[in-house]
N, C-alpha and C positions, 0 to 999 in steps of 0.2 A: 504494500500500500504506500502511495507516494506521500511526501512531506506535505503537499498541499491538501490532500484529503484529510490527513490527521490534524492539520492546522485548522481546517474548517470545523472539524469535530470539536476541538478545544474551544474555538471561537463561539460556537453555539452553546456549549455547556456553560462557559463563564458568562455569557449573555444571560442565561437563565438564573445564575446565582445572584446577579444584580437585582433580580425581582424577588429574591428569596431571603438571603441572610440579613441584609440591612433592615428589613421590614418586619422580621419575626416578632421582636419586642413590641413594636407599634401595633401589629395585628392583634396580639393578645390584650394589649391595653384597650384597644377599640372595642373588644368584646366585653369589656366591663370588669375584667379581673383585677383585683388589688395587686400591689407590687409584690407582696409575699407569694401569691399564687402564680404570678407571672414568672418569678424567679424559680419556683418549683417546676413549672412546666418546661421552662428552658433547660433546667438541669436534667430533667428526664430525657429531653431530646439529646443533650450532650452524652448522657449515659448510653443511649441507643447507638450513638455514633461511635462508641467504643466497642460495642458488642457485635452489632449486625454486620458491619463491613468485614469482620474476620470470618464470619460464617459464609457470607456470599462470596468472598474472595477464594475461600477454600473450595467451594463448589465450582467456581469459575476455573480454577487451576486444575481440579480433578477431571472436569469434563472438557476443558479446552474451549468452552463457549463464552468467551469474554464479550463478544458482540451482543449476543442474546441477553447476557446479564446486564449490560448497559441499557438496553432497550426496556427490559422489564423494570429495572430500578427507576428509570426515568418516568415511565407511564404510571407506575404504582404510587410513586411519591407525589405526582401531580394530582391523582385522584384523592389521596389521603389529605392533601392540603385543603380540600374543600371543607371538611368538618373543622379543621384547625381555624379557618377564617370565619366560619359561620356559627359554630356551636358556642353556647353560653354555659354549657355544662362542663365543670372542671374535669370530671371523669372521662367524658367522651373526648375532650380536648387532650387530656394526658395520653390516652390510648392512641389517638390519631397522630399526635406529635411524636410519640415514641417510634412508630413505624415510618411515618413520613420523613422525619429527620434521619433515622437510621438508614433507610433505603437511599435517600438522597446523598448521604455521606459516603455511600459505596462508590459513587461515580468518580470522585477524584482519584482514589488509588487505582480503580479499574482503568481509567483513561491514561494514567501515568504508566501503568503496566503495558497497555496497548502501545503507547508511544515508544517507550524504551525497548520493547520487544521488536516492533516493526522497524525501528531505526537502529537496531543492534547496538544500543548504548552510545550512540554518537551524540555527544553533549552539544556540539555546534548546531545540529539539526533539531535536537530536542529544545534548545533554547529558543529557536525560531518558532517552533510549535507553541511553546508556552507563552511566548511574547504575543502571538496572535490571539491566544486565549485571553490574556490580560487586556489586549486592545478591545476585545468584545465586551469585557466587564466595564472598562472605562467609558466606552461609547454608550453603553446601556445606562450607566449611572448618570452621565450628563444628559442623555435623552429624557430619562425619567424625571430628573431634577428640573430641567428647563422647559419641557413640553407640557408638564402636568398630566402625562399619561398615567402616572401613579400619584394618587393623593394620599398623604400620610394618614388622614383620618377616614379613608374609605377602603375597607377590606376588599370590596368588590373589584376595585381597580388593581389591587395587588394580585388577587386571585386570577383575574383575566390575563394580566401580563405574564404571570408564571405559567399558566396552562398553555398559552400560545407559544411561549418560548420552549417549553418542554415538548409540545407536540412537534414543533419543527425539528428539535434535536432527535426525537424518536424516529420520525420519518426519514431523516438523513441517515441515521444508523442502518435503516433497512436497505439503503442503496450501497452500503459498503460491502466489500468482498469478505469472505471468511478470513479471520485475522491470522493466527498462527496455531497450528495444531500441536500444542506443546506435548501432548501425550505421545504423539508419534515420534517427536524428537527424543523424548525420554526413553522410548523403547529402543531406538537406534543406539543411544548412548550405552544402554545396558547390554546390547548385543555387540558392541564394539565397532559399529559401522560408522559412527560419527566421531571425529576427533574432538577432544575437549581440552580445556585449559588445565594446566597443572598449577597448583599453588606455588608461589615463589619459594616458600620455605620447605617444600617437600615435593620433589619432582615426581614421586611415585603415587601421589595422592590426587585423584581427579578433582577438578573444580566442581563437578556435579556430585560431590560427596555430601558432607554435612551441610544442611541448608542454612543454618543460622549459627555462625561461629563467633568467636570472642570479639573480633572487631565490630561486628554488627551490634552485638549486645551492648558494648561500651558506647557505641554511637547513639543507640536509642536512649540510653540512660542520660547521656549529655543533652540530647535533643529534648527530653522530658523537661529538664530544668530550664533550657532556653525558652521553650514554648510556655512553660509555667510563668516565666517572667513576661513573656510577650502577651499573655492572656489579658493583661490590663489594657493592651491596645486592641486586641482582637475582639474582646467581648464587652469592655467597659468604657471605651473611648467615646461612644455615641452620647452617653449621658454627660460626660465631661464637656463635650462640644456644645451641648444644649444648655447645661446648667452653669458652667463656668465661663465658657467662651461666648455664650449667647448667640450661637450661629443659627438657631431656629431650623426651618426646613432645608436651608442651604447646606446642612451638614453633609449630605450625600455628595455634594460637589467637592468638598475637602477630602472625603474618602477617595473619590476618583483621582484627585490630585496626587495622593500618595501612590496610587496604582500606576499613574503615568511615569513616575520616577523609576519604577521597577522594570519598565519595558527596555530601557537602554542598558540597565545593569545586567539583565538576564542574557541579552545578546553578547555583551562583552565577556561575561563570565563563561558562557558556553563556549565561546571561541578560545578563550585562554586555556580551558581544560582540554579541549579537543586538539587545537593546533599547537599550543605551547607546552602541553604536557603538565600543566599545573595541577596540584592535588585538589580534588573536590573539597576535602576537609578544610583546606586553607580558607576557602570562601565562606564556609560555615563559621569559622572562627572570626573572620572579619565581620560577618553579620552579627555575631554575638557582641562584639565590642560596639558596633553601631546601635544595637538594641539597648545596651547600657546607657550610651549617650542620649538616645532618644527619650528614655524614661526620665533621666535626670533633667532634661530640658522641660518636660511637662511638669516635673516636681518643683523646679526653681522659678519658672516664669509662666505667666498666663497672657503674655502679649501676643498679638496676632502674628507678628514677624517671627518670633521664636516658635510659635505653633507651626507655621508653614515650613520652617527649617526642619523641625522634627518630623513633619509629614513627609518631606522629601527624603529623609533617611529610610523610608519604607523600601526604597530601592535596594538598600543593603540588608535591612532586617528581614525582608521577605524575598526579594528577587535573587540576590546572591546566595542567601542561605538556602532557598528552595532548590535552585539548580545544583548547588553543591551536594545537598542531601540526596536528591533523586539520583544523581550520577554515582554517588558513593554506593547506594543500594544496588543500582543496576550493575555495578562492577563487582559486587560481592555476593550476589545471590543468583543461583541458576535461573534460566529463563522460565522453566516449568514451575517455579515457585514465586514468580515475580508479583502476581496479584496479592498473594498472602503477605509477602515482604512489604509491599507498598502499603497494605492495610495495617500491618503492625506499626509501621512508621506513622501513618495517619491516626490510628487509634491510640496507641500508647505514647507516641511522640507528639501528638497534637490534640486530639479530642479529650483525652484524660486530663492533661494539664489545664485545658480550657475549662473543663468541668470544675476541677478543684479551684482554679484561679478565679472563676466567676463567683463561686459561693464564698470564698475567702475575701475576695475583693469587695463584694457587696457589703459584707459586715464591716470591713475596714472603712469604707466610704461613709457609711451611716454613723459610725461611732468616732472616727478619728479624722477622716478627710482624704481628699484625692492626693495631696502632696505626699503623705506618708505611704500611701499605697504604691505610688510610682517609685519611691525610694526603696521600699521593701522588694518590689518586683524586679528592680534593677539588680538587687542582690542575687535573686534566683538566676537571672541571666548571666551574672558573673560566675556563679557556681558551674553552670553548664559550659561556659567558655574555658574555665580552668581545667575541667575534666578533659576537654578536647586538646588543650595545650599539653597537659601531662601525658596524654595517651597518643600524641600525634604520630609517633613512629610506629606504634602498633596498628594504627588505623590506616597505614599506607603499606600493608603487606602485599596486597594483590595488585598486579599490573593491570592496565586496561586491556580490553580484548584485542587480540591480534587480528588484523583484517583478513589474514589468510584463513584463520579459523572460521570467521564469520562467513567468508565466501564458500568455504567447504560445506558448512551447515546448510547454506542456502542452496547450493548445487545439489546436495543430497536430497533436500526436500523437493526440489523441482524434478529430479530424476524419478523419484517414486511416484510423483503425481501423474 
């Protein structure tokens, strides 16, 4: 599958996220739920995003049906979003949010697995794909914010935008070719018909051996602390923008501003990893330091200029960090386990810290204030960065995939077809 087709897939997915994530809290508030119940419902959704993607990813890897998994998760999450936007019953909303949020959270790791598998771990091409996805998110945010297509006090407009975007994504997926039959590749590896990588530290041990080795475990632990620190930005910055910065409904435009900065950084980082041979972990560390700086700016200043500078750091705290993380996983996990590995990164390295960070941050804001929260969360980011620095040499054990091996795998697959 070509880079262009994968890029369009990412573009449509991130376009739909612009009609989903920024408005979840507002949708629940519009249904008349008090802040305590809104927090509980959102926390249930975060919990689902920790559990459900692991189950779905495991099924996708076992069956090799990544494309069908993407289609089903897209359509089911759109249908389940209907009771989320319309129900005033806390129990119905809790159940609908659990499955809606959980299934929708499956899409990110599944699409990353599709991209890295089809592109053979090429960070340069993956960064182009991911940049096009961000472009879809940015354009949608600006469109919704400036056109009035979505009104923050109207759940009907949010629902309509999300269903239309999801339907377009689902229909486009139907036009895609079958992605990669990873089960067939696994059988060839077992039979000795397909050359595989050898680990740098043990030439006799095939790369398609243990799925999740020490470097990946260390990396996920470090990512947990990084994302725990960043949860203040991911989940609690909207209220800061409206309550402290007094940005009102224009907050969505400042979210888009941060996303604009990541476009250039992802392209640069992808090229440096692929063409210059730079370590993916290096850019995760740079993202960690930028995360610390961003949190401290929020903590020490509430001026608009300082806020804009902090938002522009999103290019490092997400763009550089994300490309580095995905490429690290792509180079350290066999293709036939890519969906589960990406889901572990998303669930344990992103969703779980967001769940903990949201609950802890809400209590801190209510009792102490935003400044202390940002200072504390910068400490979490510092802890993750230190883990990466201390373990840097262990995290660079595996070489990137040799192009001759990629070509051999592709030729083998084409021959049997």
